[in-house]
C-alpha positions in Angstrom: -18.5 8.5 11.2 -15.7 7.6 13.6 -15.5 4.1 12.2 -15.3 5.5 8.6 -12.4 7.9 9.6 -10.6 5.0 11.3 -11.0 2.8 8.2 -9.7 5.6 6.0 -6.7 6.1 8.2 -5.9 2.4 8.3 -6.1 2.2 4.5 -3.8 5.2 4.0 -1.3 3.7 6.4 -0.9 0.6 4.3 -1.2 2.1 0.9 2.5 2.8 0.3 3.3 -0.8 1.4 0.8 -2.2 -1.1 2.1 0.1 -3.9 5.6 -1.1 -3.3 4.4 -4.7 -3.3 2.6 -4.3 -6.6 5.5 -2.6 -8.3 7.9 -5.2 -6.9 6.3 -7.8 -9.2 7.6 -5.9 -12.3 7.5 -2.7 -14.3 4.1 -1.2 -14.2 2.0 1.7 -15.5 0.1 3.9 -13.0 -3.3 2.9 -14.2 -2.4 -0.7 -13.9 -1.3 -0.1 -10.3 -4.8 1.4 -9.6 -6.4 -1.7 -11.2 -4.3 -4.0 -9.1 -5.3 -2.1 -5.9 -9.0 -2.1 -6.9 -8.8 -5.8 -7.5 -7.6 -6.2 -4.0 -10.5 -3.9 -2.9 -8.1 -1.2 -1.8 -9.7 1.7 -3.6 -7.4 4.5 -4.7 -7.7 7.3 -7.2 -5.1 9.0 -9.4 -5.2 12.1 -7.2 -4.0 9.9 -4.3 -1.6 7.6 -6.3 0.5 10.1 -8.2 1.7 12.1 -5.1 2.6 8.8 -3.4 4.5 7.6 -6.4 6.4 10.9 -6.6 7.2 10.7 -2.9 8.4 7.1 -3.2 10.5 8.1 -6.2 12.0 11.1 -4.4 12.9 8.8 -1.5 14.8 6.5 -3.9 12.4 3.6 -3.5 11.1 3.8 -7.1 12.4 4.8 -10.5 10.6 5.2 -13.8 11.2 5.1 -17.5 9.2 6.4 -20.4 7.9 3.9 -23.0 6.2 4.5 -26.3 2.5 3.7 -26.4 0.5 2.3 -29.3 -2.5 4.3 -28.2 -1.1 7.8 -27.5 1.8 9.6 -25.9 4.7 7.8 -24.1 3.8 6.3 -20.7 5.7 6.4 -17.5 6.4 2.9 -16.1 7.5 2.5 -12.6 10.1 0.0 -11.2 11.2 -0.7 -7.7 14.8 0.1 -6.8 17.2 -2.0 -4.6 16.5 0.4 -1.8 12.7 0.0 -2.4 13.1 -3.8 -2.2 15.0 -3.4 1.1 12.3 -1.2 2.5 9.6 -3.6 1.2 11.2 -6.5 3.1 11.2 -4.5 6.3 7.6 -3.6 5.7 6.8 -7.3 5.2 8.2 -8.0 8.6 6.4 -5.1 10.2 3.1 -6.1 8.5 3.4 -9.7 9.9 4.1 -8.3 13.4 1.1 -6.0 13.2 -1.2 -8.7 12.0 -0.1 -11.0 14.8 -0.5 -8.2 17.4 -4.0 -7.2 16.1 -5.2 -10.7 15.8 -3.9 -11.6 19.3 -5.4 -8.5 20.8 -8.8 -9.0 19.2 -8.9 -12.7 20.1 -8.0 -11.9 23.8 -10.5 -9.1 23.9 -13.4 -11.3 22.6 -12.6 -14.1 25.1 -13.0 -11.8 28.1 -16.4 -11.3 29.8 -17.4 -7.6 30.4 -16.9 -6.5 33.9 -20.3 -5.5 35.2 -18.9 -3.9 38.4 -17.3 -1.0 36.4 
């Protein structure tokens, strides 16, 4: 149970970063964002995605436009803004630093012998 909670928190912590990265590749519809994240095995549902998209838009990191659909009502397509690209670049650096720190910590920890005197 503790491991599952930690896994959930870790995924939530990187979700916004991943969403910005997906949208940075080009204009995209929300269900396509979900598909991209599922393909990367980062499972997310609409109930999680839409509030995040709204927050990112309200913070000026995303914009959207409505486009006609051949299969129903107009759809909202998201684009990353210049500010969003700037934030994404900073998150890229932070991610690389975190990966290095975690990998280094895990490697160092697995190389040490347990202290039996404790």
